[in-house]
PDB file of N, CA, C and O in Angstrom:
ATOM      1  N   MET A   1       0.840  -1.166   0.000  1.00  0.00           N
ATOM      2  CA  MET A   1       0.000   0.000   0.000  1.00  0.00           C
ATOM      3  C   MET A   1       0.893   1.240   0.000  1.00  0.00           C
ATOM      4  O   MET A   1       1.896   1.297   0.712  1.00  0.00           O
ATOM      5  N   ALA A   2       0.520   2.213  -0.796  1.00  0.00           N
ATOM      6  CA  ALA A   2       1.276   3.463  -0.850  1.00  0.00           C
ATOM      7  C   ALA A   2       1.113   4.233   0.451  1.00  0.00           C
ATOM      8  O   ALA A   2       0.083   4.131   1.118  1.00  0.00           O
ATOM      9  N   GLN A   3       2.123   4.997   0.805  1.00  0.00           N
ATOM     10  CA  GLN A   3       2.052   5.812   2.016  1.00  0.00           C
ATOM     11  C   GLN A   3       2.067   7.275   1.635  1.00  0.00           C
ATOM     12  O   GLN A   3       2.664   7.664   0.632  1.00  0.00           O
ATOM     13  N   THR A   4       1.405   8.080   2.445  1.00  0.00           N
ATOM     14  CA  THR A   4       1.380   9.514   2.202  1.00  0.00           C
ATOM     15  C   THR A   4       1.945  10.237   3.413  1.00  0.00           C
ATOM     16  O   THR A   4       1.752   9.809   4.551  1.00  0.00           O
ATOM     17  N   THR A   5       2.635  11.320   3.163  1.00  0.00           N
ATOM     18  CA  THR A   5       3.176  12.136   4.248  1.00  0.00           C
ATOM     19  C   THR A   5       2.546  13.518   4.235  1.00  0.00           C
ATOM     20  O   THR A   5       2.991  14.412   4.954  1.00  0.00           O
ATOM     21  N   SER A   6       1.523  13.695   3.429  1.00  0.00           N
ATOM     22  CA  SER A   6       0.894  14.997   3.289  1.00  0.00           C
ATOM     23  C   SER A   6       0.079  15.354   4.523  1.00  0.00           C
ATOM     24  O   SER A   6      -0.554  14.496   5.137  1.00  0.00           O
ATOM     25  N   SER A   7       0.106  16.636   4.875  1.00  0.00           N
ATOM     26  CA  SER A   7      -0.757  17.106   5.953  1.00  0.00           C
ATOM     27  C   SER A   7      -1.935  17.880   5.383  1.00  0.00           C
ATOM     28  O   SER A   7      -2.765  18.381   6.143  1.00  0.00           O
ATOM     29  N   ASP A   8      -2.026  17.989   4.064  1.00  0.00           N
ATOM     30  CA  ASP A   8      -3.136  18.678   3.411  1.00  0.00           C
ATOM     31  C   ASP A   8      -4.379  17.800   3.514  1.00  0.00           C
ATOM     32  O   ASP A   8      -4.383  16.677   3.010  1.00  0.00           O
ATOM     33  N   SER A   9      -5.430  18.296   4.160  1.00  0.00           N
ATOM     34  CA  SER A   9      -6.623  17.475   4.395  1.00  0.00           C
ATOM     35  C   SER A   9      -7.289  17.047   3.089  1.00  0.00           C
ATOM     36  O   SER A   9      -7.890  15.973   3.042  1.00  0.00           O
ATOM     37  N   THR A  10      -7.203  17.841   2.042  1.00  0.00           N
ATOM     38  CA  THR A  10      -7.774  17.458   0.756  1.00  0.00           C
ATOM     39  C   THR A  10      -7.042  16.254   0.176  1.00  0.00           C
ATOM     40  O   THR A  10      -7.676  15.338  -0.349  1.00  0.00           O
ATOM     41  N   GLN A  11      -5.727  16.245   0.265  1.00  0.00           N
ATOM     42  CA  GLN A  11      -4.950  15.107  -0.243  1.00  0.00           C
ATOM     43  C   GLN A  11      -5.184  13.868   0.614  1.00  0.00           C
ATOM     44  O   GLN A  11      -5.253  12.755   0.093  1.00  0.00           O
ATOM     45  N   ILE A  12      -5.304  14.055   1.912  1.00  0.00           N
ATOM     46  CA  ILE A  12      -5.558  12.913   2.795  1.00  0.00           C
ATOM     47  C   ILE A  12      -6.917  12.305   2.491  1.00  0.00           C
ATOM     48  O   ILE A  12      -7.037  11.084   2.398  1.00  0.00           O
ATOM     49  N   LEU A  13      -7.954  13.143   2.333  1.00  0.00           N
ATOM     50  CA  LEU A  13      -9.288  12.648   1.996  1.00  0.00           C
ATOM     51  C   LEU A  13      -9.272  11.932   0.653  1.00  0.00           C
ATOM     52  O   LEU A  13      -9.892  10.879   0.508  1.00  0.00           O
ATOM     53  N   SER A  14      -8.580  12.482  -0.319  1.00  0.00           N
ATOM     54  CA  SER A  14      -8.475  11.851  -1.630  1.00  0.00           C
ATOM     55  C   SER A  14      -7.810  10.479  -1.523  1.00  0.00           C
ATOM     56  O   SER A  14      -8.254   9.523  -2.159  1.00  0.00           O
ATOM     57  N   TYR A  15      -6.758  10.381  -0.730  1.00  0.00           N
ATOM     58  CA  TYR A  15      -6.065   9.112  -0.517  1.00  0.00           C
ATOM     59  C   TYR A  15      -7.016   8.072   0.093  1.00  0.00           C
ATOM     60  O   TYR A  15      -7.075   6.930  -0.362  1.00  0.00           O
ATOM     61  N   ILE A  16      -7.750   8.479   1.118  1.00  0.00           N
ATOM     62  CA  ILE A  16      -8.679   7.558   1.784  1.00  0.00           C
ATOM     63  C   ILE A  16      -9.746   7.091   0.814  1.00  0.00           C
ATOM     64  O   ILE A  16     -10.066   5.903   0.773  1.00  0.00           O
ATOM     65  N   GLN A  17     -10.309   8.014   0.023  1.00  0.00           N
ATOM     66  CA  GLN A  17     -11.360   7.646  -0.923  1.00  0.00           C
ATOM     67  C   GLN A  17     -10.860   6.703  -2.003  1.00  0.00           C
ATOM     68  O   GLN A  17     -11.622   5.869  -2.492  1.00  0.00           O
ATOM     69  N   CYS A  18      -9.607   6.817  -2.380  1.00  0.00           N
ATOM     70  CA  CYS A  18      -9.063   5.943  -3.424  1.00  0.00           C
ATOM     71  C   CYS A  18      -8.622   4.570  -2.903  1.00  0.00           C
ATOM     72  O   CYS A  18      -8.682   3.585  -3.638  1.00  0.00           O
ATOM     73  N   TYR A  19      -8.185   4.497  -1.655  1.00  0.00           N
ATOM     74  CA  TYR A  19      -7.599   3.254  -1.149  1.00  0.00           C
ATOM     75  C   TYR A  19      -8.429   2.537  -0.082  1.00  0.00           C
ATOM     76  O   TYR A  19      -8.089   1.420   0.310  1.00  0.00           O
ATOM     77  N   ALA A  20      -9.500   3.154   0.390  1.00  0.00           N
ATOM     78  CA  ALA A  20     -10.336   2.489   1.397  1.00  0.00           C
ATOM     79  C   ALA A  20     -11.044   1.292   0.767  1.00  0.00           C
ATOM     80  O   ALA A  20     -11.403   1.326  -0.410  1.00  0.00           O
ATOM     81  N   LEU A  21     -11.237   0.263   1.531  1.00  0.00           N
ATOM     82  CA  LEU A  21     -11.907  -0.942   1.050  1.00  0.00           C
ATOM     83  C   LEU A  21     -13.321  -1.025   1.598  1.00  0.00           C
ATOM     84  O   LEU A  21     -13.602  -0.560   2.703  1.00  0.00           O
ATOM     85  N   ILE A  22     -14.183  -1.606   0.832  1.00  0.00           N
ATOM     86  CA  ILE A  22     -15.552  -1.856   1.272  1.00  0.00           C
ATOM     87  C   ILE A  22     -15.662  -3.334   1.602  1.00  0.00           C
ATOM     88  O   ILE A  22     -15.303  -4.192   0.797  1.00  0.00           O
ATOM     89  N   ILE A  23     -16.154  -3.614   2.778  1.00  0.00           N
ATOM     90  CA  ILE A  23     -16.400  -4.993   3.174  1.00  0.00           C
ATOM     91  C   ILE A  23     -17.879  -5.278   2.917  1.00  0.00           C
ATOM     92  O   ILE A  23     -18.752  -4.624   3.487  1.00  0.00           O
ATOM     93  N   HIS A  24     -18.148  -6.239   2.074  1.00  0.00           N
ATOM     94  CA  HIS A  24     -19.525  -6.556   1.690  1.00  0.00           C
ATOM     95  C   HIS A  24     -20.246  -7.246   2.839  1.00  0.00           C
ATOM     96  O   HIS A  24     -19.723  -8.176   3.452  1.00  0.00           O
ATOM     97  N   HIS A  25     -21.437  -6.781   3.116  1.00  0.00           N
ATOM     98  CA  HIS A  25     -22.273  -7.401   4.141  1.00  0.00           C
ATOM     99  C   HIS A  25     -23.589  -7.788   3.489  1.00  0.00           C
ATOM    100  O   HIS A  25     -24.370  -6.922   3.095  1.00  0.00           O
ATOM    101  N   THR A  26     -23.828  -9.046   3.379  1.00  0.00           N
ATOM    102  CA  THR A  26     -25.010  -9.540   2.708  1.00  0.00           C
ATOM    103  C   THR A  26     -26.253  -9.310   3.543  1.00  0.00           C
ATOM    104  O   THR A  26     -26.221  -9.438   4.767  1.00  0.00           O
ATOM    105  N   ALA A  27     -27.331  -8.975   2.891  1.00  0.00           N
ATOM    106  CA  ALA A  27     -28.622  -8.831   3.564  1.00  0.00           C
ATOM    107  C   ALA A  27     -29.188 -10.209   3.882  1.00  0.00           C
ATOM    108  O   ALA A  27     -28.878 -11.193   3.210  1.00  0.00           O
ATOM    109  N   GLY A  28     -30.006 -10.262   4.898  1.00  0.00           N
ATOM    110  CA  GLY A  28     -30.735 -11.482   5.216  1.00  0.00           C
ATOM    111  C   GLY A  28     -29.917 -12.588   5.844  1.00  0.00           C
ATOM    112  O   GLY A  28     -30.278 -13.758   5.719  1.00  0.00           O
ATOM    113  N   THR A  29     -28.818 -12.255   6.521  1.00  0.00           N
ATOM    114  CA  THR A  29     -27.991 -13.291   7.137  1.00  0.00           C
ATOM    115  C   THR A  29     -28.432 -13.646   8.549  1.00  0.00           C
ATOM    116  O   THR A  29     -27.956 -14.631   9.113  1.00  0.00           O
ATOM    117  N   CYS A  30     -29.333 -12.862   9.129  1.00  0.00           N
ATOM    118  CA  CYS A  30     -29.816 -13.124  10.493  1.00  0.00           C
ATOM    119  C   CYS A  30     -31.337 -13.205  10.489  1.00  0.00           C
ATOM    120  O   CYS A  30     -32.010 -12.422   9.819  1.00  0.00           O
ATOM    121  N   ALA A  31     -31.860 -14.145  11.233  1.00  0.00           N
ATOM    122  CA  ALA A  31     -33.304 -14.350  11.279  1.00  0.00           C
ATOM    123  C   ALA A  31     -33.995 -13.273  12.111  1.00  0.00           C
ATOM    124  O   ALA A  31     -33.453 -12.773  13.096  1.00  0.00           O
ATOM    125  N   THR A  32     -35.201 -12.938  11.682  1.00  0.00           N
ATOM    126  CA  THR A  32     -36.067 -12.019  12.405  1.00  0.00           C
ATOM    127  C   THR A  32     -37.271 -12.818  12.883  1.00  0.00           C
ATOM    128  O   THR A  32     -37.781 -13.673  12.160  1.00  0.00           O
ATOM    129  N   GLY A  33     -37.723 -12.541  14.100  1.00  0.00           N
ATOM    130  CA  GLY A  33     -38.874 -13.279  14.612  1.00  0.00           C
ATOM    131  C   GLY A  33     -39.379 -12.710  15.911  1.00  0.00           C
ATOM    132  O   GLY A  33     -39.039 -11.590  16.294  1.00  0.00           O
ATOM    133  N   SER A  34     -40.190 -13.487  16.582  1.00  0.00           N
ATOM    134  CA  SER A  34     -40.779 -13.055  17.847  1.00  0.00           C
ATOM    135  C   SER A  34     -39.829 -13.343  19.002  1.00  0.00           C
ATOM    136  O   SER A  34     -38.828 -14.040  18.831  1.00  0.00           O
ATOM    137  N   ALA A  35     -40.139 -12.812  20.162  1.00  0.00           N
ATOM    138  CA  ALA A  35     -39.283 -12.948  21.337  1.00  0.00           C
ATOM    139  C   ALA A  35     -39.086 -14.402  21.757  1.00  0.00           C
ATOM    140  O   ALA A  35     -38.071 -14.727  22.373  1.00  0.00           O
ATOM    141  N   ASN A  36     -40.025 -15.274  21.441  1.00  0.00           N
ATOM    142  CA  ASN A  36     -39.893 -16.684  21.843  1.00  0.00           C
ATOM    143  C   ASN A  36     -39.257 -17.555  20.761  1.00  0.00           C
ATOM    144  O   ASN A  36     -39.222 -18.778  20.901  1.00  0.00           O
ATOM    145  N   SER A  37     -38.762 -16.954  19.699  1.00  0.00           N
ATOM    146  CA  SER A  37     -38.088 -17.697  18.628  1.00  0.00           C
ATOM    147  C   SER A  37     -36.738 -18.215  19.126  1.00  0.00           C
ATOM    148  O   SER A  37     -36.048 -17.547  19.896  1.00  0.00           O
ATOM    149  N   THR A  38     -36.380 -19.402  18.678  1.00  0.00           N
ATOM    150  CA  THR A  38     -35.080 -19.970  19.065  1.00  0.00           C
ATOM    151  C   THR A  38     -33.979 -19.635  18.065  1.00  0.00           C
ATOM    152  O   THR A  38     -32.802 -19.869  18.338  1.00  0.00           O
ATOM    153  N   THR A  39     -34.356 -19.084  16.899  1.00  0.00           N
ATOM    154  CA  THR A  39     -33.358 -18.780  15.876  1.00  0.00           C
ATOM    155  C   THR A  39     -33.214 -17.292  15.555  1.00  0.00           C
ATOM    156  O   THR A  39     -32.213 -16.891  14.960  1.00  0.00           O
ATOM    157  N   ALA A  40     -34.183 -16.473  15.931  1.00  0.00           N
ATOM    158  CA  ALA A  40     -34.159 -15.052  15.571  1.00  0.00           C
ATOM    159  C   ALA A  40     -33.190 -14.265  16.450  1.00  0.00           C
ATOM    160  O   ALA A  40     -33.074 -14.513  17.650  1.00  0.00           O
ATOM    161  N   VAL A  41     -32.501 -13.315  15.828  1.00  0.00           N
ATOM    162  CA  VAL A  41     -31.617 -12.417  16.581  1.00  0.00           C
ATOM    163  C   VAL A  41     -32.284 -11.082  16.851  1.00  0.00           C
ATOM    164  O   VAL A  41     -31.853 -10.340  17.734  1.00  0.00           O
ATOM    165  N   GLY A  42     -33.322 -10.769  16.107  1.00  0.00           N
ATOM    166  CA  GLY A  42     -34.035  -9.510  16.291  1.00  0.00           C
ATOM    167  C   GLY A  42     -35.513  -9.684  16.014  1.00  0.00           C
ATOM    168  O   GLY A  42     -35.933 -10.655  15.384  1.00  0.00           O
ATOM    169  N   ASP A  43     -36.310  -8.715  16.501  1.00  0.00           N
ATOM    170  CA  ASP A  43     -37.745  -8.767  16.222  1.00  0.00           C
ATOM    171  C   ASP A  43     -38.061  -7.913  15.000  1.00  0.00           C
ATOM    172  O   ASP A  43     -37.156  -7.401  14.341  1.00  0.00           O
ATOM    173  N   PHE A  44     -39.347  -7.763  14.702  1.00  0.00           N
ATOM    174  CA  PHE A  44     -39.749  -7.065  13.487  1.00  0.00           C
ATOM    175  C   PHE A  44     -39.634  -5.539  13.607  1.00  0.00           C
ATOM    176  O   PHE A  44     -39.921  -4.819  12.651  1.00  0.00           O
ATOM    177  N   GLU A  45     -39.221  -5.053  14.761  1.00  0.00           N
ATOM    178  CA  GLU A  45     -38.927  -3.633  14.941  1.00  0.00           C
ATOM    179  C   GLU A  45     -37.425  -3.418  15.142  1.00  0.00           C
ATOM    180  O   GLU A  45     -37.003  -2.379  15.650  1.00  0.00           O
ATOM    181  N   ASP A  46     -36.625  -4.406  14.741  1.00  0.00           N
ATOM    182  CA  ASP A  46     -35.157  -4.384  14.803  1.00  0.00           C
ATOM    183  C   ASP A  46     -34.596  -4.244  16.209  1.00  0.00           C
ATOM    184  O   ASP A  46     -33.509  -3.695  16.391  1.00  0.00           O
ATOM    185  N   ARG A  47     -35.323  -4.731  17.199  1.00  0.00           N
ATOM    186  CA  ARG A  47     -34.789  -4.797  18.556  1.00  0.00           C
ATOM    187  C   ARG A  47     -34.035  -6.115  18.702  1.00  0.00           C
ATOM    188  O   ARG A  47     -34.524  -7.163  18.280  1.00  0.00           O
ATOM    189  N   VAL A  48     -32.850  -6.062  19.298  1.00  0.00           N
ATOM    190  CA  VAL A  48     -32.067  -7.270  19.526  1.00  0.00           C
ATOM    191  C   VAL A  48     -32.767  -8.110  20.592  1.00  0.00           C
ATOM    192  O   VAL A  48     -33.158  -7.606  21.644  1.00  0.00           O
ATOM    193  N   LEU A  49     -32.915  -9.402  20.297  1.00  0.00           N
ATOM    194  CA  LEU A  49     -33.556 -10.310  21.246  1.00  0.00           C
ATOM    195  C   LEU A  49     -32.524 -10.903  22.193  1.00  0.00           C
ATOM    196  O   LEU A  49     -31.359 -11.056  21.826  1.00  0.00           O
ATOM    197  N   GLY A  50     -32.935 -11.231  23.384  1.00  0.00           N
ATOM    198  CA  GLY A  50     -32.035 -11.851  24.353  1.00  0.00           C
ATOM    199  C   GLY A  50     -31.889 -10.994  25.588  1.00  0.00           C
ATOM    200  O   GLY A  50     -32.791 -10.238  25.949  1.00  0.00           O
ATOM    201  N   SER A  51     -30.738 -11.118  26.237  1.00  0.00           N
ATOM    202  CA  SER A  51     -30.537 -10.473  27.532  1.00  0.00           C
ATOM    203  C   SER A  51     -30.112  -9.009  27.434  1.00  0.00           C
ATOM    204  O   SER A  51     -30.013  -8.332  28.457  1.00  0.00           O
ATOM    205  N   VAL A  52     -29.858  -8.506  26.216  1.00  0.00           N
ATOM    206  CA  VAL A  52     -29.467  -7.106  26.040  1.00  0.00           C
ATOM    207  C   VAL A  52     -30.723  -6.283  25.804  1.00  0.00           C
ATOM    208  O   VAL A  52     -31.526  -6.602  24.927  1.00  0.00           O
ATOM    209  N   SER A  53     -30.892  -5.219  26.589  1.00  0.00           N
ATOM    210  CA  SER A  53     -32.086  -4.381  26.405  1.00  0.00           C
ATOM    211  C   SER A  53     -31.704  -3.052  25.759  1.00  0.00           C
ATOM    212  O   SER A  53     -30.560  -2.605  25.842  1.00  0.00           O
ATOM    213  N   ASN A  54     -32.686  -2.436  25.117  1.00  0.00           N
ATOM    214  CA  ASN A  54     -32.515  -1.128  24.475  1.00  0.00           C
ATOM    215  C   ASN A  54     -31.412  -1.104  23.418  1.00  0.00           C
ATOM    216  O   ASN A  54     -30.684  -0.118  23.300  1.00  0.00           O
ATOM    217  N   LEU A  55     -31.289  -2.173  22.659  1.00  0.00           N
ATOM    218  CA  LEU A  55     -30.300  -2.249  21.591  1.00  0.00           C
ATOM    219  C   LEU A  55     -31.022  -2.582  20.296  1.00  0.00           C
ATOM    220  O   LEU A  55     -31.853  -3.489  20.257  1.00  0.00           O
ATOM    221  N   ARG A  56     -30.701  -1.843  19.231  1.00  0.00           N
ATOM    222  CA  ARG A  56     -31.340  -2.048  17.934  1.00  0.00           C
ATOM    223  C   ARG A  56     -30.333  -2.548  16.903  1.00  0.00           C
ATOM    224  O   ARG A  56     -29.136  -2.280  17.005  1.00  0.00           O
ATOM    225  N   ILE A  57     -30.828  -3.268  15.923  1.00  0.00           N
ATOM    226  CA  ILE A  57     -30.020  -3.718  14.797  1.00  0.00           C
ATOM    227  C   ILE A  57     -30.020  -2.583  13.779  1.00  0.00           C
ATOM    228  O   ILE A  57     -31.085  -2.109  13.382  1.00  0.00           O
ATOM    229  N   VAL A  58     -28.841  -2.144  13.355  1.00  0.00           N
ATOM    230  CA  VAL A  58     -28.765  -0.985  12.458  1.00  0.00           C
ATOM    231  C   VAL A  58     -28.034  -1.291  11.151  1.00  0.00           C
ATOM    232  O   VAL A  58     -27.498  -0.385  10.512  1.00  0.00           O
ATOM    233  N   ASP A  59     -28.011  -2.542  10.759  1.00  0.00           N
ATOM    234  CA  ASP A  59     -27.446  -2.874   9.460  1.00  0.00           C
ATOM    235  C   ASP A  59     -28.439  -3.735   8.689  1.00  0.00           C
ATOM    236  O   ASP A  59     -29.579  -3.904   9.120  1.00  0.00           O
ATOM    237  N   ALA A  60     -28.024  -4.268   7.579  1.00  0.00           N
ATOM    238  CA  ALA A  60     -28.934  -4.984   6.687  1.00  0.00           C
ATOM    239  C   ALA A  60     -29.031  -6.472   6.971  1.00  0.00           C
ATOM    240  O   ALA A  60     -29.611  -7.204   6.169  1.00  0.00           O
ATOM    241  N   CYS A  61     -28.485  -6.944   8.079  1.00  0.00           N
ATOM    242  CA  CYS A  61     -28.479  -8.392   8.328  1.00  0.00           C
ATOM    243  C   CYS A  61     -29.882  -8.971   8.449  1.00  0.00           C
ATOM    244  O   CYS A  61     -30.070 -10.162   8.198  1.00  0.00           O
ATOM    245  N   THR A  62     -30.870  -8.168   8.824  1.00  0.00           N
ATOM    246  CA  THR A  62     -32.237  -8.689   8.940  1.00  0.00           C
ATOM    247  C   THR A  62     -33.125  -8.289   7.771  1.00  0.00           C
ATOM    248  O   THR A  62     -34.301  -8.650   7.746  1.00  0.00           O
ATOM    249  N   PHE A  63     -32.583  -7.545   6.790  1.00  0.00           N
ATOM    250  CA  PHE A  63     -33.378  -7.199   5.605  1.00  0.00           C
ATOM    251  C   PHE A  63     -33.576  -8.464   4.774  1.00  0.00           C
ATOM    252  O   PHE A  63     -32.627  -9.230   4.605  1.00  0.00           O
ATOM    253  N   PRO A  64     -34.771  -8.705   4.252  1.00  0.00           N
ATOM    254  CA  PRO A  64     -34.951  -9.866   3.368  1.00  0.00           C
ATOM    255  C   PRO A  64     -34.160  -9.713   2.071  1.00  0.00           C
ATOM    256  O   PRO A  64     -33.676 -10.701   1.517  1.00  0.00           O
ATOM    257  N   SER A  65     -34.030  -8.488   1.589  1.00  0.00           N
ATOM    258  CA  SER A  65     -33.210  -8.188   0.405  1.00  0.00           C
ATOM    259  C   SER A  65     -32.868  -6.700   0.443  1.00  0.00           C
ATOM    260  O   SER A  65     -33.515  -5.923   1.145  1.00  0.00           O
ATOM    261  N   LEU A  66     -31.852  -6.317  -0.313  1.00  0.00           N
ATOM    262  CA  LEU A  66     -31.453  -4.918  -0.351  1.00  0.00           C
ATOM    263  C   LEU A  66     -32.106  -4.208  -1.526  1.00  0.00           C
ATOM    264  O   LEU A  66     -32.214  -4.781  -2.610  1.00  0.00           O
ATOM    265  N   PRO A  67     -32.545  -2.962  -1.327  1.00  0.00           N
ATOM    266  CA  PRO A  67     -33.053  -2.200  -2.467  1.00  0.00           C
ATOM    267  C   PRO A  67     -31.888  -1.806  -3.366  1.00  0.00           C
ATOM    268  O   PRO A  67     -30.772  -1.635  -2.876  1.00  0.00           O
ATOM    269  N   PRO A  68     -32.116  -1.658  -4.662  1.00  0.00           N
ATOM    270  CA  PRO A  68     -31.004  -1.264  -5.538  1.00  0.00           C
ATOM    271  C   PRO A  68     -30.569   0.168  -5.218  1.00  0.00           C
ATOM    272  O   PRO A  68     -31.414   1.056  -5.105  1.00  0.00           O
ATOM    273  N   PRO A  69     -29.266   0.402  -5.071  1.00  0.00           N
ATOM    274  CA  PRO A  69     -28.800   1.757  -4.751  1.00  0.00           C
ATOM    275  C   PRO A  69     -28.796   2.643  -5.988  1.00  0.00           C
ATOM    276  O   PRO A  69     -28.643   2.162  -7.110  1.00  0.00           O
ATOM    277  N   LEU A  70     -28.966   3.946  -5.768  1.00  0.00           N
ATOM    278  CA  LEU A  70     -28.845   4.894  -6.868  1.00  0.00           C
ATOM    279  C   LEU A  70     -27.386   4.952  -7.314  1.00  0.00           C
ATOM    280  O   LEU A  70     -27.086   4.873  -8.506  1.00  0.00           O
ATOM    281  N   TRP A  71     -26.483   5.090  -6.342  1.00  0.00           N
ATOM    282  CA  TRP A  71     -25.042   5.054  -6.580  1.00  0.00           C
ATOM    283  C   TRP A  71     -24.427   4.176  -5.511  1.00  0.00           C
ATOM    284  O   TRP A  71     -24.743   4.323  -4.330  1.00  0.00           O
ATOM    285  N   SER A  72     -23.579   3.292  -5.898  1.00  0.00           N
ATOM    286  CA  SER A  72     -22.842   2.525  -4.906  1.00  0.00           C
ATOM    287  C   SER A  72     -21.562   3.275  -4.572  1.00  0.00           C
ATOM    288  O   SER A  72     -21.100   4.090  -5.371  1.00  0.00           O
ATOM    289  N   TYR A  73     -20.986   3.015  -3.416  1.00  0.00           N
ATOM    290  CA  TYR A  73     -19.739   3.668  -3.032  1.00  0.00           C
ATOM    291  C   TYR A  73     -18.629   3.316  -4.020  1.00  0.00           C
ATOM    292  O   TYR A  73     -17.766   4.147  -4.299  1.00  0.00           O
ATOM    293  N   ASP A  74     -18.643   2.098  -4.550  1.00  0.00           N
ATOM    294  CA  ASP A  74     -17.636   1.707  -5.545  1.00  0.00           C
ATOM    295  C   ASP A  74     -17.676   2.644  -6.753  1.00  0.00           C
ATOM    296  O   ASP A  74     -16.631   3.062  -7.252  1.00  0.00           O
ATOM    297  N   SER A  75     -18.879   2.973  -7.222  1.00  0.00           N
ATOM    298  CA  SER A  75     -19.014   3.860  -8.369  1.00  0.00           C
ATOM    299  C   SER A  75     -18.514   5.253  -8.051  1.00  0.00           C
ATOM    300  O   SER A  75     -17.801   5.861  -8.849  1.00  0.00           O
ATOM    301  N   ILE A  76     -18.887   5.763  -6.882  1.00  0.00           N
ATOM    302  CA  ILE A  76     -18.480   7.106  -6.490  1.00  0.00           C
ATOM    303  C   ILE A  76     -16.971   7.178  -6.324  1.00  0.00           C
ATOM    304  O   ILE A  76     -16.346   8.125  -6.801  1.00  0.00           O
ATOM    305  N   SER A  77     -16.371   6.196  -5.655  1.00  0.00           N
ATOM    306  CA  SER A  77     -14.919   6.235  -5.454  1.00  0.00           C
ATOM    307  C   SER A  77     -14.184   6.043  -6.775  1.00  0.00           C
ATOM    308  O   SER A  77     -13.112   6.618  -6.964  1.00  0.00           O
ATOM    309  N   GLY A  78     -14.730   5.254  -7.690  1.00  0.00           N
ATOM    310  CA  GLY A  78     -14.130   5.090  -9.003  1.00  0.00           C
ATOM    311  C   GLY A  78     -14.128   6.385  -9.790  1.00  0.00           C
ATOM    312  O   GLY A  78     -13.158   6.693 -10.483  1.00  0.00           O
ATOM    313  N   LEU A  79     -15.218   7.154  -9.686  1.00  0.00           N
ATOM    314  CA  LEU A  79     -15.262   8.458 -10.337  1.00  0.00           C
ATOM    315  C   LEU A  79     -14.235   9.397  -9.726  1.00  0.00           C
ATOM    316  O   LEU A  79     -13.533  10.112 -10.443  1.00  0.00           O
ATOM    317  N   HIS A  80     -14.148   9.394  -8.408  1.00  0.00           N
ATOM    318  CA  HIS A  80     -13.237  10.294  -7.715  1.00  0.00           C
ATOM    319  C   HIS A  80     -11.782   9.979  -8.065  1.00  0.00           C
ATOM    320  O   HIS A  80     -10.972  10.891  -8.224  1.00  0.00           O
ATOM    321  N   CYS A  81     -11.456   8.721  -8.183  1.00  0.00           N
ATOM    322  CA  CYS A  81     -10.063   8.330  -8.446  1.00  0.00           C
ATOM    323  C   CYS A  81      -9.727   8.360  -9.939  1.00  0.00           C
ATOM    324  O   CYS A  81      -8.600   8.053 -10.327  1.00  0.00           O
ATOM    325  N   GLY A  82     -10.686   8.723 -10.763  1.00  0.00           N
ATOM    326  CA  GLY A  82     -10.413   8.795 -12.192  1.00  0.00           C
ATOM    327  C   GLY A  82     -10.491   7.443 -12.884  1.00  0.00           C
ATOM    328  O   GLY A  82     -10.056   7.313 -14.029  1.00  0.00           O
ATOM    329  N   LEU A  83     -11.034   6.440 -12.214  1.00  0.00           N
ATOM    330  CA  LEU A  83     -11.123   5.113 -12.815  1.00  0.00           C
ATOM    331  C   LEU A  83     -12.347   4.991 -13.724  1.00  0.00           C
ATOM    332  O   LEU A  83     -12.366   4.169 -14.641  1.00  0.00           O
ATOM    333  N   LEU A  84     -13.374   5.816 -13.466  1.00  0.00           N
ATOM    334  CA  LEU A  84     -14.597   5.809 -14.258  1.00  0.00           C
ATOM    335  C   LEU A  84     -14.867   7.227 -14.748  1.00  0.00           C
ATOM    336  O   LEU A  84     -14.345   8.192 -14.191  1.00  0.00           O
ATOM    337  N   SER A  85     -15.673   7.346 -15.777  1.00  0.00           N
ATOM    338  CA  SER A  85     -16.077   8.680 -16.230  1.00  0.00           C
ATOM    339  C   SER A  85     -17.582   8.672 -16.468  1.00  0.00           C
ATOM    340  O   SER A  85     -18.189   7.628 -16.705  1.00  0.00           O
ATOM    341  N   LEU A  86     -18.158   9.851 -16.399  1.00  0.00           N
ATOM    342  CA  LEU A  86     -19.614   9.954 -16.632  1.00  0.00           C
ATOM    343  C   LEU A  86     -19.923   9.961 -18.110  1.00  0.00           C
ATOM    344  O   LEU A  86     -21.089  10.041 -18.497  1.00  0.00           O
TER     345      LEU A  86
END
């Protein structure tokens, strides 16, 4: 990986946008159900089930499927780094 010694915040942001990686998280990897379910990790209001209270699920693990994005981060970062053009 290339290293930067710049203190210019614009160059640092550009470096991060070009070299940051996206870790894919698939939708629907965790079951949703009622409080008495033996397999569900959350309920239908995205509350975590079990001994933890006042905790919500805030990612797509309980979504049945993901809606298509208008722009993915890959597309935006590709444009920024000059890898794609409009």
